[in-house]
ROZA-698062 format. One line per 2 residues: for each residue x, y, z of C-alpha. Coordinates in steps of 0.05 Angstrom, whole numbers, plus 5000, padded with zeros to 4 digits. Each point is the difference from the previous one (the first is absolute). Layout:
// ROZA-698062
X Y Z ~ ...
END
This chain:
// ROZA-698062
7753 1276 2770 ~ 4937 5024 4956
4927 5002 5031 ~ 4985 4924 5019
4931 5007 4976 ~ 4971 4997 4923
4942 5005 4971 ~ 4976 4942 5040
5036 4976 5051 ~ 5071 4980 5016
5027 4962 4945 ~ 5057 4963 4980
5043 4939 4981 ~ 4991 4962 5063
5054 4983 5045 ~ 5040 5050 4955
4968 5068 5009 ~ 4944 4972 5031
5028 4967 5055 ~ 4980 4962 5079
5030 5065 5028 ~ 4967 5048 4967
4929 4974 5003 ~ 5006 4988 5074
5024 5071 5009 ~ 4938 5029 4962
4954 4954 5035 ~ 5015 5025 5070
5009 5075 4975 ~ 4930 4991 4961
4969 4970 5072 ~ 5023 5063 5034
4966 5042 4941 ~ 4941 4965 4985
4981 4969 5072 ~ 5019 5058 5033
4940 5024 5042 ~ 4964 4946 4991
4981 4963 5062 ~ 4993 5058 5056
4966 4941 5038 ~ 5072 4962 5009
4993 4946 4952 ~ 5037 4978 4955
4993 5025 4916 ~ 4990 4952 4948
5025 4984 4932 ~ 4974 4959 4946
5058 4962 4957 ~ 5004 4966 4933
5036 4991 4944 ~ 5004 4973 4920
5024 4927 4990 ~ 5075 5028 4992
5054 4952 5028 ~ 5034 5062 5031
4938 5019 5030 ~ 5019 4951 5048
5050 5031 5036 ~ 4968 5071 4987
4937 4984 5037 ~ 5046 4971 5058
5036 5069 5002 ~ 4939 5040 5002
4959 4953 5051 ~ 5061 5004 5039
5004 5081 4993 ~ 4932 5011 5020
4996 4947 5061 ~ 5063 5035 5027
4968 5064 4995 ~ 4938 4980 5042
4956 4982 4946 ~ 4959 4939 5000
5000 4963 4928 ~ 4949 4957 4958
5037 4966 4948 ~ 4945 4986 4944
5054 4968 4958 ~ 4991 4999 4919
4950 5051 4983 ~ 4995 5061 4951
5016 5068 5009 ~ 4926 5023 5010
4985 4935 5038 ~ 5051 5029 5056
4972 5071 4990 ~ 4932 4980 5004
5011 4955 5059 ~ 5038 5060 5045
4936 5039 4978 ~ 4953 4937 5028
5045 4976 5061 ~ 5002 5073 5024
5082 5000 5007 ~ 5048 5054 5002
5036 4983 4938 ~ 5006 4948 4951
5070 4969 4967 ~ 5012 4976 4927
5049 4962 4980 ~ 5002 5010 4920
5045 5026 4936 ~ 4920 4999 4964
5014 4984 4924 ~ 5074 5001 5010
5046 4936 4976 ~ 5016 4959 5064
5065 5020 5022 ~ 4969 5063 5024
4944 5007 5066 ~ 4987 5060 5034
4963 5022 5066 ~ 4934 5034 4988
4963 5037 5074 ~ 4928 5014 5003
4979 5049 5049 ~ 4936 4993 5042
4938 4979 4964 ~ 5035 4965 4939
5015 5072 4966 ~ 5076 5011 4967
5049 5050 5034 ~ 5003 5071 4977
5070 5029 4992 ~ 5001 5032 5066
4988 4929 5040 ~ 5056 4965 4950
5049 5062 5010 ~ 4983 4995 5084
5018 4922 4994 ~ 5065 5003 4960
5022 5066 5047 ~ 4997 4948 5061
5017 4944 4966 ~ 5072 5039 4981
5005 5023 5073 ~ 4999 4935 5036
5052 4975 4934 ~ 5045 5060 5028
4999 4973 5067 ~ 4950 5046 5033
4968 4954 5056 ~ 4926 4981 5008
4953 4986 5048 ~ 4996 4922 4998
4945 4956 5036 ~ 5028 4937 5045
4951 4949 5039 ~ 4931 5007 4990
5006 5059 4943 ~ 5037 4964 4949
4949 4979 4934 ~ 4966 4939 5004
4993 4957 4936 ~ 4935 4960 4971
4992 4966 4933 ~ 4932 5034 4972
4971 4938 4963 ~ 4931 5035 4993
5027 5048 4957 ~ 4997 4966 4935
4921 4982 5013 ~ 4984 5059 5025
5027 5040 4934 ~ 4970 4944 4950
4928 5010 5031 ~ 5009 5080 4997
5015 4998 4934 ~ 4940 4955 4977
4952 5044 5045 ~ 5008 5064 4961
4984 4978 4936 ~ 4936 5018 4978
4978 4924 4962 ~ 5031 4931 4995
5044 4971 4941 ~ 4965 4940 4989
5010 4981 4924 ~ 5067 5033 4981
5058 4966 4988 ~ 5062 5041 5015
5078 4984 4999 ~ 5046 5037 5060
5070 5014 4998 ~ 5033 5007 5061
5069 5021 4990 ~ 5025 4945 5048
4978 5046 5051 ~ 4958 5023 5059
4941 4989 4966 ~ 5017 4926 4981
4943 4976 5054 ~ 4962 5064 5010
4966 5014 4936 ~ 4982 4931 4971
4966 4995 5059 ~ 4962 5062 4996
4978 4986 4929 ~ 4981 4935 5020
4958 5011 5060 ~ 4968 5054 4954
4976 4947 4951 ~ 5050 5006 4949
5037 4933 4965 ~ 5064 5024 5009
5071 4970 4967 ~ 5065 5035 5023
5071 5001 4980 ~ 5057 5031 5033
4973 4974 5066 ~ 5054 4958 5022
5049 5048 5036 ~ 5063 4967 5028
5041 5063 5024 ~ 5037 5007 4942
4949 5009 4933 ~ 4961 5058 5018
4984 5038 4936 ~ 5045 4962 4966
4960 5003 4925 ~ 4938 5003 5031
4947 5057 5030 ~ 4987 5066 4982
5072 5010 4969 ~ 5000 4940 4955
4922 4993 4978 ~ 5023 4949 4949
4993 4947 5032 ~ 4926 5007 5010
4976 5029 4945 ~ 5023 4925 4977
4956 4972 5067 ~ 4939 5038 4982
4999 4985 4926 ~ 5026 4920 5011
4941 4987 5057 ~ 4948 5046 4964
4989 5032 5064 ~ 4952 5072 5001
5068 5042 5021 ~ 5062 4999 5041
5034 5033 5053 ~ 5065 5018 5013
5029 5019 5069 ~ 5073 5030 5018
5044 4974 5061 ~ 4964 5032 5058
4929 4992 4965 ~ 4989 5081 4997
4991 5005 4926 ~ 4955 4967 4955
4997 4997 4929 ~ 4950 4955 4957
5002 4966 4939 ~ 4945 4992 4945
4967 4935 4974 ~ 5034 5007 4939
5072 5011 5041 ~ 4995 5077 4988
5026 5046 5055 ~ 4960 5035 5050
5036 5058 5035 ~ 4994 5034 5062
4963 5064 4964 ~ 4953 4948 4964
4978 4975 5073 ~ 4992 5061 5028
4951 5025 4945 ~ 4956 4930 5011
5014 5002 5064 ~ 4970 5082 4998
4935 4988 4965 ~ 4987 4938 5043
5013 5043 5061 ~ 4955 5067 4979
4942 4946 4978 ~ 4995 4978 5076
5011 5075 5024 ~ 5063 4978 5027
5052 5049 4960 ~ 4998 5069 5038
4996 5064 4970 ~ 4998 4957 4929
5078 5005 5006 ~ 5064 4953 4986
5073 5002 5024 ~ 5051 4996 4947
5075 5016 4995 ~ 5030 5048 4945
5016 4935 4959 ~ 4929 4966 4994
4992 4996 4926 ~ 4958 5060 4961
4957 4948 4978 ~ 4971 4992 5070
5001 5072 5007 ~ 4954 5009 4942
4963 4938 5029 ~ 4975 5020 5054
4987 5071 4982 ~ 4948 4971 4959
4968 4968 5047 ~ 5002 5060 5035
5049 4968 5062 ~ 5042 5050 5020
5074 4985 5001 ~ 5051 5028 5047
5077 4987 4984 ~ 5056 4991 5047
5066 4997 5008 ~ 5027 4929 4979
4996 4952 5057 ~ 4949 4966 5042
5018 5040 5060 ~ 4977 5060 4961
4930 4970 4977 ~ 4988 4979 5075
5014 5067 5027 ~ 4946 5046 4948
4954 4940 5011 ~ 4999 5016 5073
5007 5074 4994 ~ 4940 5007 4958
4957 4939 5021 ~ 5003 4962 4932
4982 4921 4995 ~ 5038 4979 4951
5078 5016 4964 ~ 5050 4960 4976
5068 4990 4952 ~ 5009 4979 4924
5041 4943 5037 ~ 4949 4963 5036
4998 5038 5061 ~ 4920 5006 5021
4975 5035 5066 ~ 4930 4993 5022
5000 5040 5061 ~ 4938 4978 5022
5025 4925 5006 ~ 5075 5007 5008
5050 5049 5018 ~ 5051 4984 4949
5003 4975 4926 ~ 4971 4919 5009
5011 4962 4939 ~ 4954 4947 5027
4943 5044 5014 ~ 5013 5042 4935
4991 4928 4955 ~ 4936 4975 5045
4969 5072 4992 ~ 5016 4993 4924
4976 4927 4991 ~ 4933 5018 5045
4990 5053 4945 ~ 5005 4944 4944
4960 4949 5033 ~ 4948 5057 5018
5001 5027 4932 ~ 5007 4942 4956
5050 5036 4948 ~ 5057 4980 4994
5068 5030 5020 ~ 5017 5025 4945
4932 5032 4983 ~ 5003 5040 5067
5064 5020 4987 ~ 4992 5033 4933
4962 5060 5029 ~ 5068 5027 4994
5053 4998 4951 ~ 5075 4998 5015
5040 5048 4963 ~ 5069 4980 4978
5046 5021 5052 ~ 5075 5005 4983
5051 5013 5061 ~ 5080 5017 4990
5044 5006 5059 ~ 5047 5054 4994
5066 4979 5036 ~ 5058 5033 5036
4975 5080 4989 ~ 4984 5046 5043
4923 4984 5020 ~ 4996 5059 5044
4998 5062 4944 ~ 4944 4954 4961
4944 5054 5026 ~ 5046 5058 4979
5029 4984 4947 ~ 4972 5054 4936
5021 4949 4948 ~ 4965 4940 5027
4939 5045 5012 ~ 4994 5022 4930
5014 4929 4973 ~ 4934 4973 5043
4965 5053 4977 ~ 5013 4983 4934
4981 4927 5008 ~ 4933 5020 5038
4983 5038 4937 ~ 5012 4950 4955
4955 4939 5047 ~ 4948 5048 5016
4951 4974 5038 ~ 5013 4926 4989
5066 5000 5032 ~ 5042 5012 5051
5073 5018 5020 ~ 5024 4993 5073
5075 5015 5024 ~ 5021 4983 5067
5052 4984 5043 ~ 5022 4935 5033
4995 4998 5077 ~ 5055 4951 5002
5046 5004 4937 ~ 5035 5055 4963
4945 4996 4944 ~ 4955 5035 4970
4924 4964 4974 ~ 4979 5021 4929
4923 4970 5000 ~ 4961 5016 4933
4930 4974 4993 ~ 4979 5002 4923
4934 4975 4963 ~ 5055 4955 4962
5063 4972 5023 ~ 5041 5015 4950
4987 5066 5008 ~ 5008 4993 5074
5066 4978 4984 ~ 5025 5056 4952
4976 5053 5054 ~ 5034 4968 5056
5069 4983 4971 ~ 5004 5071 4968
4979 5027 5078 ~ 5055 4951 5025
5051 5039 4959 ~ 4982 5060 5023
5000 4990 5070 ~ 5071 4962 4996
5022 5066 4960 ~ 4982 5043 5044
5013 4960 5067 ~ 5056 4958 4984
END
């Protein structure tokens, strides 16, 4: 059995890879690690448990709740809410841990278990490894102390979670959204109620699509991975712009009034300028990843804002932000973290802040996003190669050097190995798409020849 934890919790096909037994066992282990020593006065620790609308979330939630309660943890069930809502409530309620049942942007057959540490923060690799070690020990028969009688956890419905989270979102906005017409695509996911309510309370006229979850239709042809319905709806309704979330609403992508996509890099650029203007962009720095578009870096340099780049993954963005005290970071995919108001990427918060900037300036989203020119970016996955040698091959190094000379200051090359598959990702940015394609295909051939 390989490592259970991936880049964002434990994920797989529900009831095949991710079973009720696995969810229960992991929850017991998480209770031992995350609630350890948290209540020296002898009271029971507390966990916040939420889920997205997937049908499998119903039985997996029951398994998680059973595991936590059997380990002596009181459980607050908040029902269907976004991942960032569970993270927020974990911190706001002083809970010892949180658990979210979701597979984010994955299709319906998948599901996942995400554990959240005290304060609403994502787990470190070290904490994940400790949970996994204890889980494996229990699985092989090593006994653990089970509370009995009054020591077992109690389970409570916490219906106030919805209103408390929405109130938090609206309270952090710098201005109201009156006069804006916005289309929201909720991906038939966890924000189907939250996001429209928050935008409406803030004063926007709201039109929703993808807001009728039935347990089976999450991310199905809608949301941040399928922007076509949102583009069409924005144009049809003459809206100012549209916002798209993924299944657990930790992502936000946007569409301007003409139906053109505004990606995570462009959203970061707009928010970076707004936060600097308000004196909130600490150290005049924004955090992105190595996959951030070169156009974003050029725009930030022109505006006098430093870009710090991390490995791909919002957890690495967050680690950099926390370590250095930065206020804003995110990914091209739409994970945007505003650390003064959220401990993780929050798609609804991001959309609200973007809308607030449009309302405050009176400028269109297309005009605001025009602060950066998105350079053509081409990605080729070279499969079935020895990815471990991508950084040591002299043939590849020579090919990359030649490509970089050809592209000059208006292009970029990035080769990186996949964390989960036997492949190397070849990414090339250039001034035009044909040049990017030609260079990427040439490099992909070299990688295949050198590592195949």
